[in-house]
N, C-alpha and C positions, 0 to 999 in steps of 0.2 A: 512366880505365878503373873500372868499377866491381868490386867485390870479388865473387867467385863464392860468398862465404859469407854476404853482405848482401842482403836484399831492400829497394832503394831506392825502390821505386814504393809509392805509397799508393793503397789500393783498398779497396772494401767487400766485406765477405764475406755472403752469404746462404747459409743451411742450411735449405732448403726440405724440408718433409716428404713432399710429394706431386708426382707427376710435372706437375700441372698449374701449381702454385705456382713449381716450377723453369721452366718454360717462359714463364710472364709475366716472371720475373726477368729472363731473358734476351732479353728483346725490346728491352732498352734499349741503344743503342750503346755499344760499349765492354765489354758483358759478356761473359764467356767462362765455358765449364763448367771445373769443376774435379773430378777424379775420385781418381785415385792421384796425380797431380800429379808424377809421375816425369819427365816431359818439360817440361810448362809450368811448374815453378818455377824449373828450371833456365835456361829462356828467360827468365823474368821476373828473375831474377839477374843476367844479361848484358845487361839492358834489350833483347833482341830482341822482346819483347811489353811492352806497358804497358797493363794491363786496368784500367778504373776500377771493374769488380765482379766478382767470383768467385763463381759459382754452384756449390756443392758438392752432387754428386748422389749420392755413396756413402751406402747406407741408406736410399733411395728404393725402397720394394718393389716398384714397378711396373718398375724397372730392373735390380734384385738378384736374378736368377733363373737358372738352367739347366734346362731341359726338354725333353721329346721328345714331340712332339704333330703330328698330322696328317703322319707321316711325315717330319719334318724335327727335327734338333737346334736350339734356339732359346737363344741366349745373351744376356742383359740386359746394356745397356751398361754397369752397375753390378757385374757378376760378375768377380771379381778371377782374374787368370791361375792363381793357385795353385789356387783351388776347380776352375777348368777342368781343369786337368791332373790333378787328382786325382778327378774325377768318373767313376764308374764306367761310365756309358754312354759318355763320349768316350773314355776309356782302352780300352774293348772295341771300339767302332766306329770311331775315328777315330784311331788309333795315330799317325799322321803329323801331326796337329794337335798331339798332344802334344809330337812331337818340336821342333815349330817354338817351342812356348812354352816348352819346357825348355831353350833356349839363349838366353832371353831375360833379360840381367842376371843377377844371382845370386837367392838365395832371398829376400832383403828386398826386393827390386824386384819380384818375382811376387807378393808377398803385399798389395803396394800397387796396382800397375799392373792395368789391363782389357784386355780384347780390342779393345774400341771405341776406347780411348784408342790404342792401337797402329795402328789404323787413321786414326783423325782426325790423328795427327802427320805422316801421310804422307812419312813419309821413304823415299828410295828403297831403301834399303836394309833397310828392315822386314821381320822375319822371318815375320810370319803373312800378309802378302797374298798370296804366292805359293801357300802351300798352299790358303787359301782362293778363290783363282782357280780351281784347277783341280779343287776339290770344290763348284764352282759354287754358292759361297755367295752370299747377297744382304743387304744391309744394308735395314734400316728407318729411316725418318729421320721425326721427328714434329717439331710446332711447334703454336703455337696463334694463333688469329685474334682473341683477346680475348672471353672469353666464350661460344667454342663450342666447348669442349672441345679435347682434342688432336687434331690432323688428322695422318694418316700416308701415306707413299709408300714403296713398294720399289724398289731398283734393284740390278742387279749389282753385285758388287764391282769388276768391271772399270770399271765407270762411275762409280766413287765418288772416284777420283783424277783432277785436271786439271793436277798439274805437281809438281814439288818442293815438299812442304810445303803443298799447297794440296789441297783437297777441293771438292766442290760444295756444300757446307754455307753456309748464307747465315746473317745475323744472326737469332738466335732460334730457329733450326733446330739439334737434336741427333740423336744416333743413339741410338735406341731398343733396337735389338737387331741380332743378326746370326744369320742362320737359314742351317742347312746342310742339304740332303736328306740322308738315311739311305742309306749306300752300298748298291747292288744286289750280289746274289749274284756271285761271279766278278769282283770288283773289287779294286783295291788301290790304296793311295796311299803316296808316300813322300817325306821332306824331307832336303836336303843344304846344308849350308852351309860356308864356309872365311872364317876371321877372323885377325887377328894374334893375338889371345888370346882365352881362351874367353868373357869377359864383353866383348868390344868388338863394336861393330856390325860386321855381315859385311862382307867384302871382295866377297863374291858368294854368293848362295843360290838353290836352284831346288826346286821341287816338282814331281813326275809324278804322273799317275793313269791307270791302264789300266782298262777292261773287256775281259774275255777271253770270247772263243767257242770253246771247245776250245783248240786251239795256234793260235788266230788273234787278234790285236789287233783287237777290235771298235771300240774308240775309245780316243785317248789325248789327255791334256792335258798340257801342260808350261808351267811359269810360271817366271819368274827375277826377282831384284831385285838391284839396284847393279849394273845393265848399261845403265839407260836414265833418263830423268827421272822415270818411274814405273814401278811392276812391269809387268811386260809377260808375254803369252803368248807362245808359239813355234809359230806357226802352220805354218811349213815343215816342222818335225818331225813336226806331227800328221799333216799330210796323208801324209809318208812313211811313218808307221806305220800308217794306216789301212788294215784289209782285208789286212794282212800276217802271215804265219804266222811264228811265233818259230822261230828258229833261227840258227846261225851267229853272224854277226855284225851281226844286224839292229839291235840297239841303239846298237853302237858306230857304225855306218853312219848311223843317223838323227841321232845326237848330233852328229855331225861336220858337221852342217848348220846347227848354232846361231847360228853368225856371221851368217848372212843375217836374225837375227831381232832382234840385240843391237845397241846403240850404246854401250858402255862409255866412261868419260872415266878420266883422269889424276886422283888426288886423293890425300889424306893418307895413305890407307889402303892405295892399291895403284895399279897402272897399267891403262892400258885394255888392254894388250899382255897383261899377265898374266891379265886377267880373261876374255879372248877364249880363251886358251890352256886356262885351267882349266875354262870353261863347259862343254865338251863331255865332260870327265871327270865332273863332278858330275851331268850329265844323265844320261849312261850309267849312273851308280852309282843313281841315283834310279829309273829307268825299270827298271833290272833287280830291286830290291827292291819296286817296286809291282807288276811280274810275279809275283813270289814271294807276295806277299801276296794276290794274286788267286787263288792255287791254282795257277799255272801250274808247270810242271816244267822244268829247264834249267839 
């Protein structure tokens, strides 16, 4: 067994200054993106991955940005989590995204890690996918076909994951940015999680989004992590809330339907039964806070 403190794999490291240089370097089989490295380097130490080349992307201007344009928040793949969680636009318009980022590791981790990296690691229990799901975020992927410049395509976050630790990314492709539409008036979102200790991966997490029309739920979106091979939406709950007036035990009633949308397993962090039991509680709390943030009373 290899030591978790020693890197026993030989690899080349490239430090490109432009996006196109990075894409060209990644075209070779065995090349991998290195950003904050908070997950990748641990995987290299335990020989879970054995890259022949690492391409360091932090510091590339085309990837290192946070901006609001065209009615969307756009976060570059090299933007650090700590920069995102302290960005004024993010704090004022996306408090639930800040909540999800704030529980990822400690300050040292967030000073190195990136939002794109949290997605690309594709952990079923990652904290940002559920909130990005309900905020209708999209992932922009880029690649080069050799001398033709960067090619790009965009897809919903829900279509990015293909399985545990797996995404749609192919050799030579990287995430360019994550974009989120600015929330409309009378909408709100919230994030909730439960873990063994504060710095651990979540036993279960969830996010909720509500658009309100007076005292009626105009639209609801719910997503959960650590309850299936990939983060999942909860369509049964969403349908149960559509067009319903707020009142009584509405959110409790809807949250109890969550078992129809999840398939948790037993692992080192929790049992499937416990995840099923606690899921409805977290969903109810997230819905209630999302309703409050939308301006709803009750």
